[in-house]
N, C-alpha and C positions, 0 to 999 in steps of 0.2 A: 504494500500500500504506500503510494508516494506521499511523502510528507507535504509536498506543495499542494496536493489536492485536498488533503485533510485540512490544512491551514486555510485554504480557500473556502471550503465549506463552512468552517467555523467562523471565518470572517463574515461570510454572507449572513449567517445566523445572528451574529452579534450586531448587525446593522439595525435589527428590529428590537426596539425596546417595548416593554409590556405597557401598552396604552390602549384605551378603548377606541373603537372606530368613530370617526367624526361623521355620523350619518347625515347631519345637516349639510356638510360640504359635498357629500356624495350626491344628495338630492339636488343641490345647486348645480353640480357638474353634469348630471344626467339631463337636467332641464336645458342647460346650455348646449349640450350635444344635440338634443332634439331640435332646438332652434337652429343650430348650425347646419343641420341636414335639410332644413326647410320645412320642418313639421311645426304644428301648433301644440305646444305642451299643455295648453289649457282646454283642448278639445276633450270630449267625454272619455274617449278610449285611452287617453294619455295622461289625464290629470293626476292620477294616482301612481303613474309609472315611476317617477323618481323615488317615491317612498318604497315602492315594491323592490326596486333595484337595490336600494340601501339595505333593506332587510335581507335580500338575497346575498349581498356581499358579506354581511355579517356571518352568514351561514357557510358560504363556500370558501371564505378566506379565514375561517375560524382557527386554522392551524398555524397562522402566521406568527403568533407570539408564544407558541407552546414548544417545550422541549420534548422531542419525540421519545427520548429515553425514559421519560416519566411514565409512558405507557407500558414500560417493561419492568416496573418496580415490583410487581408480584412475581417472586421467584421461589422455587422450591426444589428439593432434591428428590429424584426418582431413580430407580434402578434401570436406567436407560441411557446408554452412551452412544446410540446409533442416531442416524439422521432423523430430524424432525422436519417435515415438509407440509406446508399448507398451500394448496394449489387454488388457482382460479379465484383470487380475492378481487372482487370488482372495485373499481375506483373511478372517480371523476376529478379532474383537475383543470386548471386554467393556464394555458400557454401564456407566458409573460410577454411574448413578442407581439401578440395581437389581441390578447384577452379574449380568446376563443377557447372553448373546451377541448381537451383531449381526454380520452377515456378508454378503458380496457380492463385487463386483468393483470394481477401481480402474483408471482409464485415466490414464496419465501421459504428457504431451507437453512437449517443450521445444524452443526454438530456440537452437542453440549460439551462443556468443559466441567469435569468433576461431577457429572450427572446433574448439573444445575439447568433447569428449564424454566420457561415462563408459560403462562396460560395460552392456549391456542388462539383464543379470541384476542389476546393482546397483540398478536402478529397482525391481525386484521385492523386493529385500532392504530397500530404503528403506521401501516400503509395509509390509513385515512388521514391521520394528522399530517403526514408529510405531503399528501396530495392537496390538502386544503390551504393552498396559498399560491400566488403566482409562481409557476414552475416551468422547468424544461424537463423532459423525460430523463435525459442523461443524469442530471443532478438529482432528481427524485430517486432514481435507482441507487445512486451512491449514498444518499442520505439514509435510506432505509438500511442498506448494508452496514454503514458505519455505526448507526445507532444500535443495531442488533449486536454487532461485533463488540462494541465497547461496553454496552450494558450487561451482557451475559458473559463477556470474555470467552466467547465461543471459539472452539477449535477451528471451525470453518463456517463461513456464511456464503450463501449464493442467492442472489435476487435476480429474477427475470421478469421484465415488464413488457407486455405486448399491448399496443394502443393504436387507436385511430385518432388523428389530429384534424379537427375541423378547419384549421387554417390551411390544410392541404385538400380537404374534401369539398368545402363550399366556397373557397376563394382561391386566388392565385392559380396554381397548376390544375385545380379542380379534378382530383383523382379520388373519388369516394371509394372506400373499401381498402385503400392502401394502409398497410400496417407497419408499425415501427417496433422493433424488438431491441431492448437494451439489457445488458447483463453486467452485474457487479459481483465479483468474487473476492473473498477475504480468507486469510488463513490457509488451511489445507486445500480449500477449493480453488484458491488462487495458485497454489504451489504445485498441485498434483492434477494433471489433466485427466487422469483416469478416474479419480474421485469426482471431479467436476462433471465428466461425461455420464457417470452413473446417475447423478441428480438430474441432469438434462434428459436422460433417457426416461426416468420416472415421470418427469413433467410431460414429456411427449406421449407416454403410454396412458397417463391419467390414472395410475394405480399407486 
């Protein structure tokens, strides 16, 4: 794991201090956008849109000021030292380049250290928290892998994300159905291609 990448991710996270969203400014900005595109923000169908968007942003960007490792605070010992894999975790996120959604599934695997595991639902919560902020898929994949690796001191971590980006589907190149796959490996899954391929094989098989 390159130190420069870890430092970059931590620096990105440190830019966000814990503060409430300014919903009034969001509403004002949405109203200005509606006016700028030539719409009437006071017509019946749009009069409540700025407030709706502000409430939506509170929800879909709710991971912005949260530490993803906090989702993994529940840890316990079990007699299990083999792979833990949760497949097909659905997620929705917002591309920070165009503020359009990208969405798909995440597959999260780790190899416990000293039989320390976390709850299976916590892996889904981890994906959810990391997704709920302006993102790019590559960084999202790394943030999930780093949080899991650091919180559990796992022997190995492998995260695979497969997603469709609306910035490719509905604008620009306009290629609906195109999928993007990103992989982040840590520890033994980064060092040993055979172990990594075993996990990828399980993901492909769906077993």
